[in-house]
C-alpha positions in Angstrom: 0.0 0.0 0.0 1.3 3.4 -0.9 0.2 6.8 0.5 1.0 10.2 -0.9 2.4 12.7 1.6 -0.5 14.3 3.6 -0.3 18.1 3.8 -3.3 19.9 5.2 -6.0 19.9 2.5 -3.6 18.4 -0.1 -4.9 15.5 -2.2 -4.2 12.1 -0.6 -4.0 8.9 -2.4 -3.7 5.2 -2.0 -3.1 2.4 -4.5 -4.0 -1.3 -3.8 -4.0 -4.5 -5.7 -7.6 -5.3 -6.9 -8.6 -7.9 -4.3 -11.7 -7.9 -2.1 -9.6 -8.4 1.1 -7.8 -5.1 0.4 -11.0 -3.0 0.3 -10.9 -2.5 4.1 -7.7 -0.4 3.5 -9.6 1.7 1.0 -12.5 2.3 3.4 -10.2 3.3 6.2 -8.2 5.6 3.9 -11.4 7.4 2.6 -12.7 7.7 6.2 -9.5 9.3 7.4 -8.9 11.5 4.4 -12.5 12.8 4.3 -12.4 13.4 8.0 -9.1 15.4 7.7 -10.8 17.6 5.1 -13.6 18.4 7.6 -16.4 16.3 6.2 -19.4 15.7 8.4 -20.1 12.2 9.7 -22.9 11.8 7.1 -20.5 12.8 4.3 -17.9 10.4 5.5 -20.3 7.5 5.7 -21.7 8.3 2.2 -18.2 8.5 0.6 -17.0 5.3 2.3 -20.0 3.5 1.0 -19.8 4.9 -2.5 -16.1 4.2 -2.9 -16.5 0.7 -1.4 -19.3 -0.1 -4.0 -17.2 1.3 -6.8 -14.0 -0.6 -5.8 -16.0 -3.8 -5.3 -17.4 -3.5 -8.8 -13.9 -2.9 -10.2 -12.6 -6.0 -8.5 -15.5 -8.3 -9.3 -16.8 -7.1 -12.7 -13.8 -5.1 -14.1 -10.8 -7.2 -13.3 -12.9 -10.4 -12.7 -10.4 -11.8 -10.3 -7.4 -10.9 -12.4 -4.6 -8.7 -10.9 -4.7 -5.0 -11.4 -4.3 -1.7 -9.6 -7.0 0.5 -8.1 -5.8 4.0 -7.1 -8.1 6.2 -5.0 -7.4 10.0 -4.5 -9.3 12.2 -2.1 -9.1 16.0 -2.4 -11.0 19.0 -1.3 -13.3 20.4 -4.0 -14.8 23.9 -4.3 -18.0 22.6 -2.8 -16.9 19.6 -0.8 -14.8 16.5 -1.5 -13.7 14.9 -4.8 -12.8 11.2 -4.9 -11.1 9.9 -8.0 -10.8 6.2 -8.6 -8.4 4.9 -11.3 -8.2 1.4 -12.7 -6.9 -0.5 -15.7 -9.9 -2.7 -16.1 -12.0 -2.8 -19.3 -13.9 0.4 -20.0 -17.2 0.7 -18.1 -19.2 3.8 -17.6 -21.4 3.3 -14.5 -23.4 6.4 -15.5 -24.8 4.4 -18.5 -26.2 1.7 -16.2 -30.0 1.8 -15.8 -31.6 2.5 -12.4 -32.8 -0.7 -10.7 -36.6 -1.3 -10.4 -37.0 -0.6 -6.7 -40.7 -1.4 -7.0 -40.0 -5.1 -7.9 -41.2 -7.6 -5.3 -37.8 -9.4 -5.5 -34.5 -7.6 -6.0 -31.7 -9.9 -6.9 -28.6 -9.9 -4.7 -26.1 -7.5 -6.1 -27.0 -5.1 -8.8 -27.5 -2.2 -6.4 -23.9 -0.8 -6.3 -24.3 1.9 -8.9 -27.6 3.0 -7.4 -26.0 3.3 -4.0 -23.1 5.3 -5.4 -25.6 7.7 -7.1 -27.6 8.0 -3.8 -24.5 8.6 -1.7 -22.9 11.3 -3.9 -23.8 14.6 -5.5 -22.1 13.9 -8.8 -20.5 10.9 -10.6 -18.5 11.2 -13.7 -16.7 8.6 -15.8 -13.7 9.1 -18.2 -11.6 6.7 -20.1 -8.1 6.5 -18.7 -5.4 7.2 -21.2 -3.7 3.9 -22.1 -6.8 2.0 -21.1 -9.0 1.7 -18.0 -11.4 4.0 -16.2 -11.4 7.1 -14.1 -14.5 7.5 -11.9 -14.9 10.8 -10.1 -17.3 11.2 -7.2 -18.2 14.5 -5.6 -19.9 15.0 -2.2 -20.7 18.2 -0.3 -19.1 18.3 3.1 -22.3 18.7 5.2 -25.8 17.2 5.3 -27.7 17.1 2.0 -31.3 18.1 1.6 -32.6 14.5 1.6 -30.8 13.9 5.0 -32.1 17.0 6.8 
């Protein structure tokens, strides 16, 4: 695990090998980095969940058990916190995924990750990574959001 130097309000980053057992490190990193920026407890919980869902999807659906890197950077944004997740998995834009049918009487296990990411963040943007892979950017305001008040 590598960490970038941590100056006050400077971007912080971590890179891990894409394995489910490494995701606890990512959750702890996001929790600490968001807290250091001054995020509310609600914001921290939302970001940890969103990043965990995204990283889990990268491991299970992107790399499909094959080795590969996942890099996560957390930085202050003009309105809150910006989390950027880089991978080298095949291209996948989560913004193109349809919303699940929440009115269904049976919702299959899995399939809710992207919905949860959308619900936990204020913005989600996907870009192709130069040389192959994905860059997923998540933005969350620091405080409580309207739906939480």
